C-alpha positions as CSV (number, residue, x, y, z in Angstrom):
1,M,-29.3,8.3,-5.3
2,L,-28.0,11.2,-7.0
3,L,-24.4,11.6,-7.2
4,D,-21.8,9.1,-6.6
5,Q,-20.2,8.4,-3.8
6,T,-17.3,6.9,-5.0
7,L,-13.8,8.9,-4.4
8,P,-14.1,12.3,-7.4
9,S,-11.0,12.8,-9.6
10,V,-8.4,15.2,-9.1
11,V,-6.7,17.4,-11.7
12,F,-4.5,20.4,-10.6
13,F,-4.3,23.2,-12.9
14,S,-2.1,26.3,-13.5
15,L,-3.1,29.5,-15.2
16,R,-1.3,30.6,-18.0
17,K,-1.5,34.1,-18.0
18,A,-3.6,35.8,-14.8
19,L,-7.7,36.0,-15.4
20,N,-9.5,39.2,-15.3
21,Q,-13.4,38.9,-13.0
22,G,-15.1,38.6,-16.1
23,Q,-13.1,35.8,-17.2
24,I,-13.8,34.2,-14.1
25,N,-17.0,34.4,-13.9
26,N,-17.0,33.1,-17.9
27,I,-15.6,30.1,-16.9
28,I,-18.1,29.3,-13.3
29,S,-20.9,30.1,-15.2
30,S,-19.9,27.7,-18.4
31,I,-19.4,24.7,-16.1
32,S,-22.2,22.0,-17.0
33,T,-22.4,18.5,-16.2
34,E,-23.8,15.4,-16.9
35,N,-26.7,13.6,-14.8
36,G,-26.5,16.0,-12.5
37,G,-22.3,15.4,-11.6
38,F,-20.2,17.1,-9.7
39,F,-17.3,19.8,-10.8
40,V,-15.6,22.2,-8.9
41,L,-12.4,24.5,-8.8
42,I,-10.6,25.1,-5.9
43,D,-7.9,27.3,-5.1
44,A,-4.3,25.3,-4.6
45,N,-4.2,27.7,-1.4
46,S,-6.9,26.0,0.1
47,I,-6.2,22.4,-0.3
48,K,-3.3,20.8,1.8
49,T,-4.2,16.6,1.6
50,R,-6.2,14.3,-0.7
51,K,-7.9,13.0,2.3
52,Q,-9.4,16.7,3.1
53,I,-11.0,16.5,-0.7
54,Q,-12.4,13.2,-0.3
55,E,-13.9,14.0,3.0
56,A,-15.2,17.7,1.9
57,Y,-16.7,16.1,-1.2
58,S,-18.6,12.9,0.7
59,R,-19.9,14.9,3.5
60,S,-20.6,17.7,0.7
61,L,-23.0,14.7,-1.7
62,R,-24.3,13.6,1.9
63,I,-25.5,16.9,2.9
64,F,-27.1,17.7,-0.6
65,E,-29.2,14.4,-0.6
66,E,-30.8,14.9,3.2
67,S,-30.7,18.6,2.9
68,K,-34.3,19.7,0.8
69,K,-32.4,23.8,1.0
70,I,-29.2,23.3,-0.3
71,L,-28.8,23.7,-4.3
72,K,-25.9,22.0,-5.5
73,P,-23.3,19.9,-3.4
74,E,-20.1,22.2,-5.0
75,S,-21.7,24.7,-2.6
76,V,-21.2,22.7,0.2
77,F,-17.9,21.1,-0.8
78,L,-16.5,24.9,-0.8
79,M,-18.1,25.6,2.6
80,L,-16.6,22.7,4.0
81,I,-13.2,23.1,2.8
82,S,-12.8,26.9,3.6
83,G,-14.2,26.1,6.3
84,E,-17.2,29.0,6.4
85,S,-20.6,28.8,7.0
86,Q,-22.0,31.2,3.9
87,I,-21.1,30.8,1.1
88,S,-20.0,34.4,-0.5
89,K,-17.4,33.9,1.8
90,A,-16.4,30.3,1.0
91,I,-16.3,31.2,-2.7
92,A,-13.9,34.2,-1.3
93,K,-11.5,32.0,0.7
94,S,-11.5,28.8,-1.6
95,G,-13.0,29.2,-5.4
96,I,-10.7,30.5,-8.1
97,S,-10.0,34.4,-7.9
98,L,-7.9,36.9,-9.2
99,A,-4.9,35.9,-7.2
100,T,-5.3,32.1,-8.2
101,K,-2.0,30.6,-10.3
102,Y,-3.0,27.3,-9.3
103,G,-6.1,25.0,-8.1
104,Y,-7.9,21.8,-8.1
105,I,-10.5,20.6,-10.4
106,V,-12.7,18.1,-8.6
107,Y,-15.2,16.0,-10.6
108,N,-16.9,12.5,-10.7
109,F,-17.8,12.4,-14.3
110,P,-14.8,12.2,-16.7
111,N,-16.6,13.7,-20.0
112,D,-17.6,17.0,-17.7
113,F,-13.5,17.2,-17.6
114,D,-13.0,16.6,-21.7
115,N,-15.6,19.0,-21.9
116,F,-13.8,21.3,-19.8
117,L,-10.4,20.9,-20.9
118,Y,-12.0,21.4,-24.7
119,L,-13.1,24.3,-23.8
120,Y,-10.0,26.1,-21.6
121,S,-6.9,23.9,-22.8
122,E,-5.8,27.5,-23.7
123,V,-6.1,29.3,-20.3
124,F,-5.1,26.5,-18.3
125,D,-2.3,23.1,-17.7
126,F,-3.3,20.2,-16.4
127,D,-1.9,17.9,-14.2
128,I,-4.0,14.5,-14.2
129,N,-1.8,13.0,-11.5
130,P,-1.5,15.9,-9.2
131,K,1.1,15.5,-6.4
132,I,-0.8,16.0,-3.0
133,A,-0.3,14.5,0.1
134,D,-2.6,11.7,1.1
135,D,-2.9,12.7,4.6
136,D,-1.4,15.1,7.7
137,I,-2.3,13.8,11.0
138,N,-1.7,17.8,12.4
139,F,-3.6,19.3,9.7
140,D,-6.4,16.8,9.2
141,R,-7.8,17.2,12.7
142,D,-8.4,20.5,12.4
143,V,-10.0,20.7,9.2
144,F,-12.6,17.7,9.8
145,F,-13.2,19.9,13.0
146,S,-13.6,22.8,11.0
147,M,-16.1,21.1,8.7
148,L,-17.5,19.9,11.8
149,K,-18.1,23.5,13.0
150,V,-20.0,24.5,8.9
151,Q,-22.1,21.9,9.4
152,L,-23.4,22.7,13.3
153,K,-24.0,26.0,11.9
154,L,-25.9,25.0,8.8
155,G,-27.7,22.5,11.2
156,L,-27.0,19.5,9.2
């Protein structure tokens, strides 16, 4: 197994100031993970429950390991979270953007977060114990159906 299937760590962030597109692109391109780890930034408006994050994480790792055409599990994660089967639409809908003020970082190796914290502590404020609902029976059903539709569209 390439990636750890245990539950990921989730950190809430807020931006200290608005970012321009060049700054966003630099932040995203600077993300590095050790040992092929998992690390993704998501706009807070895309997340409603911890269960949504956990399910998208485990599905994205499984799809990544089983598919030869998926380059990064983070791409699949954003597609599953957003309900979009095209990565560009998924990034626009759930990734960080000019409109992002708050979001979540989902990762599986603490060293990766520590490196990110070191680089961007002046840009972001972090809450390592985010207050996010564990689940929502009404919402989760729709989210999981949306994830399944993405998987079917991708033929996975």
